C-alpha positions in Angstrom: 62.1 -109.6 24.9 62.7 -106.7 22.6 60.1 -104.6 20.7 61.2 -102.0 18.1 59.4 -99.8 15.7 62.4 -98.9 13.4 61.4 -101.0 10.4 61.0 -99.3 7.0 57.6 -98.0 5.9 54.8 -99.8 4.3 54.8 -101.5 0.9 52.9 -98.7 -0.8 55.5 -96.0 0.1 53.7 -92.9 -1.1 56.7 -90.6 -0.5 58.9 -92.8 -2.6 56.3 -92.9 -5.4 56.6 -89.1 -5.7 60.3 -89.6 -6.6 60.3 -92.7 -8.8 58.0 -93.9 -11.6 58.3 -97.6 -11.0 56.9 -99.8 -8.3 59.0 -99.9 -5.0 59.9 -103.5 -5.5 61.2 -102.9 -9.0 63.1 -99.8 -7.9 64.8 -101.8 -5.1 65.7 -104.7 -7.4 66.7 -102.8 -10.6 67.9 -99.3 -9.5 68.7 -98.9 -5.8 72.5 -98.7 -5.6 72.8 -99.9 -9.2 71.9 -97.3 -11.8 70.1 -94.0 -12.6 66.4 -93.7 -13.0 64.7 -90.8 -14.8 61.0 -90.3 -14.0 58.9 -87.8 -15.9 56.3 -85.7 -14.1 53.4 -87.5 -15.9 54.7 -90.9 -14.6 54.8 -89.9 -10.9 52.0 -90.2 -8.4 50.9 -87.7 -5.7 50.5 -83.9 -6.1 51.6 -82.5 -9.4 55.1 -81.0 -9.3 57.0 -80.2 -6.1 56.1 -76.6 -5.3 54.2 -77.9 -2.3 57.6 -78.8 -0.9 59.5 -75.7 -2.0 58.8 -72.9 -4.4 60.6 -69.7 -5.6 58.4 -67.7 -3.2 59.5 -70.0 -0.4 63.1 -69.4 -1.3 62.5 -65.7 -1.1 60.9 -66.2 2.3 63.9 -68.2 3.5 66.5 -65.6 2.2 64.7 -62.5 3.4 62.6 -63.1 6.5 63.7 -66.3 8.3 67.0 -65.0 9.8 68.9 -67.7 7.8 72.5 -68.3 9.0 75.5 -70.3 7.7 75.9 -73.2 7.1 72.2 -73.3 6.0 73.3 -71.4 2.8 76.3 -71.8 0.5 77.0 -69.7 -2.6 79.0 -71.1 -5.6 80.2 -69.4 -8.7 82.0 -71.1 -11.6 82.6 -74.2 -9.5 84.0 -72.3 -6.6 82.3 -72.0 -3.2 82.4 -68.3 -2.1 83.4 -67.3 1.4 80.4 -66.6 3.7 81.7 -63.1 4.4 80.6 -62.2 0.9 76.9 -62.7 1.8 76.5 -62.6 5.6 76.7 -59.9 8.3 75.3 -58.7 11.5 71.8 -59.7 12.6 71.2 -56.2 13.8 70.4 -54.8 17.3 70.1 -57.5 19.9 70.6 -60.4 17.6 74.2 -61.0 18.8 75.1 -63.0 15.6 77.5 -62.0 12.9 76.8 -64.7 10.2 73.2 -63.9 9.2 72.4 -64.0 5.5 72.0 -60.5 4.0 69.3 -60.5 1.4 70.6 -57.6 -0.8 74.1 -59.2 -0.9 72.6 -62.5 -2.0 70.5 -60.7 -4.6 73.6 -59.1 -6.2 75.6 -62.4 -6.2 72.7 -64.3 -7.8 72.2 -61.6 -10.4 75.9 -61.9 -11.2 75.5 -65.7 -11.9 76.1 -67.3 -8.6 74.2 -70.5 -7.6 72.5 -70.5 -4.2 72.5 -73.7 -2.2 70.0 -73.9 0.7 71.3 -76.6 3.0 69.7 -78.6 5.8 66.1 -78.0 4.6 65.0 -81.1 6.4 65.6 -79.1 9.6 64.2 -75.7 8.7 61.4 -75.8 6.1 58.3 -77.5 7.5 57.0 -79.1 4.2 60.4 -80.7 3.6 60.8 -81.6 7.3 57.7 -83.7 7.0 58.4 -85.2 3.6 62.0 -86.1 4.4 60.9 -87.9 7.5 58.3 -89.9 5.7 60.7 -90.8 2.8 63.4 -91.7 5.3 61.0 -94.0 7.1 60.0 -95.7 3.8 63.6 -96.2 2.8 64.8 -97.1 6.3 67.6 -94.6 5.9 68.4 -91.0 7.1 68.1 -88.1 4.6 69.6 -84.7 4.1 67.9 -82.2 1.9 69.4 -79.3 -0.1 68.0 -77.0 -2.8 69.9 -75.5 -5.7 68.8 -72.2 -7.3 70.8 -71.6 -10.5 70.5 -68.5 -12.7 69.7 -69.0 -16.4 72.5 -70.5 -18.4 74.8 -71.1 -15.4 76.4 -74.2 -13.8 77.0 -74.2 -10.1 79.4 -77.1 -9.7 81.8 -78.9 -12.1 81.3 -82.6 -12.8 81.6 -84.6 -9.6 80.2 -87.5 -7.7 78.5 -87.8 -4.3 79.2 -90.4 -1.6 75.5 -90.8 -1.0 72.5 -91.7 -3.2 70.4 -88.7 -4.3 66.8 -88.1 -5.6 66.7 -84.9 -7.6 63.2 -83.2 -7.8 62.9 -80.4 -10.4 60.8 -77.6 -9.0 61.1 -74.7 -11.3 62.7 -74.0 -14.7 64.7 -76.5 -16.7 68.1 -78.0 -16.1 70.3 -80.2 -18.3 72.0 -83.1 -16.6 74.9 -85.1 -17.9 75.5 -88.4 -16.2 78.6 -90.6 -16.5 79.4 -94.0 -14.9 81.4 -94.1 -11.7 85.2 -94.0 -11.6 84.9 -95.6 -8.2 81.7 -97.7 -7.6 80.0 -97.3 -4.3 82.4 -94.8 -2.7 82.6 -94.4 1.0 82.2 -90.9 2.6 86.0 -90.6 3.0 86.5 -91.4 -0.7 85.3 -88.0 -2.1 85.7 -87.2 -5.7 88.4 -84.6 -5.1 90.9 -87.4 -4.6 90.1 -88.7 -8.1 89.7 -85.3 -9.9 91.8 -86.3 -12.9 89.8 -89.5 -13.4 86.5 -87.6 -13.0 87.6 -85.0 -15.6 88.7 -87.6 -18.1 85.5 -89.6 -17.8 83.4 -86.5 -18.0 84.9 -85.7 -21.5 83.5 -89.0 -22.8 80.0 -89.8 -24.0 77.5 -89.6 -21.1 75.4 -92.5 -20.1 72.5 -90.1 -19.7 72.0 -86.6 -21.2 68.6 -85.3 -20.2 66.7 -82.1 -19.5 64.6 -82.0 -16.3 61.5 -80.0 -16.5 59.2 -79.0 -13.5 57.8 -82.1 -11.9 60.5 -84.5 -13.2 62.7 -86.6 -10.9 66.0 -88.3 -11.2 67.6 -90.9 -9.0 71.4 -91.3 -8.9 73.3 -93.9 -6.9 76.4 -92.8 -5.1 79.5 -92.6 -7.3 77.7 -91.7 -10.5 79.3 -88.6 -12.1 77.0 -85.7 -12.8 76.9 -82.0 -13.8 73.9 -79.8 -14.2 73.3 -76.5 -16.1 70.3 -74.2 -16.1 69.0 -73.5 -19.5 67.1 -70.4 -20.7 65.7 -69.5 -17.3 66.5 -69.9 -13.7 66.4 -73.4 -12.3 65.3 -74.6 -8.8 65.6 -78.2 -7.8 65.6 -80.2 -4.5 68.2 -82.8 -3.8 67.4 -85.5 -1.2 70.6 -87.2 -0.1 70.3 -90.8 1.3 73.1 -91.5 3.8 72.8 -95.2 3.9 74.9 -97.5 6.0 77.2 -99.8 4.1 78.8 -103.2 4.7 82.0 -101.3 5.6 80.1 -100.0 8.6 79.7 -103.6 9.7 83.5 -104.0 9.3 84.1 -100.9 11.4 81.9 -102.1 14.2 83.4 -105.6 14.1 86.8 -104.2 14.4 85.6 -102.0 17.3 84.4 -105.2 19.1 87.7 -107.0 18.2 89.4 -104.9 20.9 87.9 -107.4 23.4 90.3 -110.1 22.1 93.5 -110.3 24.0 95.5 -111.7 21.1 94.6 -108.7 19.0 95.6 -106.3 21.8 99.1 -107.9 22.1 102.1 -105.6 21.7 104.3 -106.1 18.7 107.8 -107.6 19.4 110.4 -105.3 21.0 112.5 -103.6 18.3 110.4 -104.8 15.4 111.1 -102.6 12.3 107.5 -102.2 11.0 108.7 -101.0 7.6 110.4 -104.3 7.0 107.8 -106.5 5.2 109.8 -109.7 5.8 110.2 -109.0 9.5 106.5 -108.0 9.8 105.2 -111.1 8.0 105.0 -113.5 11.0 103.2 -110.9 13.1 100.8 -110.1 10.3 100.0 -113.8 9.8 99.3 -114.4 13.5 97.2 -111.3 13.6 95.1 -112.4 10.6 94.6 -115.8 12.2 93.6 -114.2 15.5 91.2 -111.9 13.7 89.7 -114.7 11.7 89.2 -116.8 14.9 87.5 -113.8 16.6 85.2 -113.1 13.7 83.9 -116.6 13.8 82.8 -116.0 17.4 81.3 -112.5 16.8 77.8 -112.1 18.1 75.3 -110.5 15.7 73.5 -108.9 18.7 76.6 -107.1 19.8 77.1 -105.7 16.2 73.4 -104.7 16.1 73.7 -102.8 19.3 76.7 -100.8 18.1 74.9 -100.0 14.8 71.8 -98.9 16.8 73.9 -96.4 18.7 75.5 -95.3 15.5 72.5 -95.1 13.2 69.6 -93.9 15.4 70.8 -90.4 16.0 71.0 -89.7 12.3 67.3 -89.3 11.9 65.0 -87.0 14.0 61.4 -87.9 14.9 58.5 -85.5 14.1 58.7 -82.1 15.8 56.7 -81.6 19.0 55.1 -78.3 20.2 56.4 -78.0 23.7 53.7 -75.6 25.1 50.8 -77.5 23.6 52.3 -80.8 24.6 52.7 -79.9 28.2 49.3 -78.3 28.4 47.7 -81.5 27.0 49.6 -83.6 29.5 48.4 -81.4 32.4 44.7 -81.7 31.5 44.9 -85.3 30.4 41.8 -87.5 31.0 41.1 -91.3 30.4 39.0 -90.3 27.4 41.9 -88.6 25.6 43.9 -90.4 22.9 47.7 -90.5 22.4 49.9 -91.8 19.7 53.6 -92.5 19.3 55.6 -89.6 18.0 56.1 -90.2 14.3 59.6 -91.4 13.5 60.5 -92.2 17.1 63.2 -95.0 17.4 62.8 -97.2 20.5 63.4 -100.6 21.9 61.9 -102.1 25.0 64.0 -104.7 26.7 63.8 -106.7 30.0 66.0 -105.5 32.9 65.7 -108.3 35.4 62.4 -109.7 36.7 61.0 -106.4 38.0 61.8 -103.8 35.4 62.0 -103.0 31.7 64.2 -100.4 30.0 63.1 -98.3 27.0 66.1 -97.5 24.8 65.9 -94.2 22.9 68.4 -92.0 21.1 71.0 -90.9 23.7 69.0 -92.0 26.7 67.1 -94.8 28.5 64.0 -94.8 30.6 63.2 -97.5 33.3 59.7 -98.7 34.0 58.2 -101.4 36.3 57.8 -104.6 34.5 54.0 -104.5 34.8 54.0 -101.3 32.6 55.6 -103.1 29.6 52.3 -104.1 27.9 50.9 -100.6 28.3 54.2 -99.0 27.0 54.1 -101.3 23.9 50.5 -100.5 23.2 51.1 -96.7 23.4 54.2 -96.8 21.2 53.6 -99.6 18.8 50.7 -98.9 16.5 47.8 -96.5 16.0 46.4 -94.1 18.6 45.2 -95.5 21.8 42.6 -94.2 24.4 44.4 -93.5 27.7 41.6 -95.4 29.5 42.3 -98.5 27.4 45.9 -98.9 28.5 46.4 -102.3 30.2 47.0 -101.2 33.7 45.0 -101.7 36.9 43.2 -98.3 37.2 42.9 -94.9 35.6 45.3 -93.3 38.1 48.2 -95.6 36.9 47.1 -95.1 33.2 47.3 -91.3 33.6 50.7 -91.4 35.3 52.2 -93.5 32.5 50.5 -91.5 29.7 51.7 -88.2 31.2 55.2 -89.5 31.4 55.2 -90.6 27.8 53.9 -87.2 26.8 56.4 -85.2 28.9 59.3 -87.4 27.7 58.1 -86.5 24.1 57.6 -90.2 23.2 53.8 -89.9 22.6 51.8 -87.0 21.3 48.1 -86.0 21.3 46.3 -88.1 18.7 
């Protein structure tokens, strides 16, 4: 038996509702992976604007006092990414790093028209860490978060497309966006726009599908592949970009091919002396290989593919942060009256391992428990908070042992 808590979030999806102005079901049916969606500030729910996630003051804090290093910052000017040596240097006495962002260098570059790109904010800025985790859970997909600070009247990057979907949240100032249809629908990560630069440039010269100005509090959804460029208007512009790195059907193909190595016919050596550049000579081998692959695919087990995708997908999203000192102190003084809850965003599966044990699968590791602990593990990790004394075990001593292990393994947290 397997129990897992990796399903997408609830039907209300409050984080998504801050990004799109339509109901989640309508967004999924009409826009997700299909076409852009512009949402004005007045149409969105939740806090007004996005300064609770990031603000100009927060950007100053990151650039001046947080010891930011590359690659958490990129700088671009006139469509060209500047070398980090232009804006980084020594961290000072005892820091032993040579790539720390230097605030006065950044100030000069920005004053001269450069765009600042804060990268990986889902790892370094607490409000975005929390929001990205919640939105990722609601979408069932991992997120990456960048922010773009562009001086008045400047454009950071030329027209291009991304290989992942994006939600653009306008924080400060105004920015004009020109959106064109894809030159390659649904591009994979290895199909970046640079390989189709001429097509992108030619398409960008035509009439845009969408030409809009985003004001503070506005949001824009773009599926992967849609061409876009953005230019700040009469003042600086700050916007957040949430990139959704969704798995594709091609990922299923890749995992199926990985499993196909189990088939002896597909591992067979090509004939001695075969000239592989000769299409006529290759044709019989190609035909037999296609037949063997077809036969194998008809026998492919969904469970085997799902396990490979679990190993591939789970590490792409991190659970909520834990406070190591407070966590260990809580575990040490734990009592049956205390309450614990699953660590938000934790990915896990509990599977049988023979008659006497169960195995808890996690990201990059597994834990083994006696089979009689399975109901208590499920209760602790699958739902709202639980009182330690209510765990379904024989006595409080066993309950405390299990609860402490869950806390020290960073699977549960104080409720």
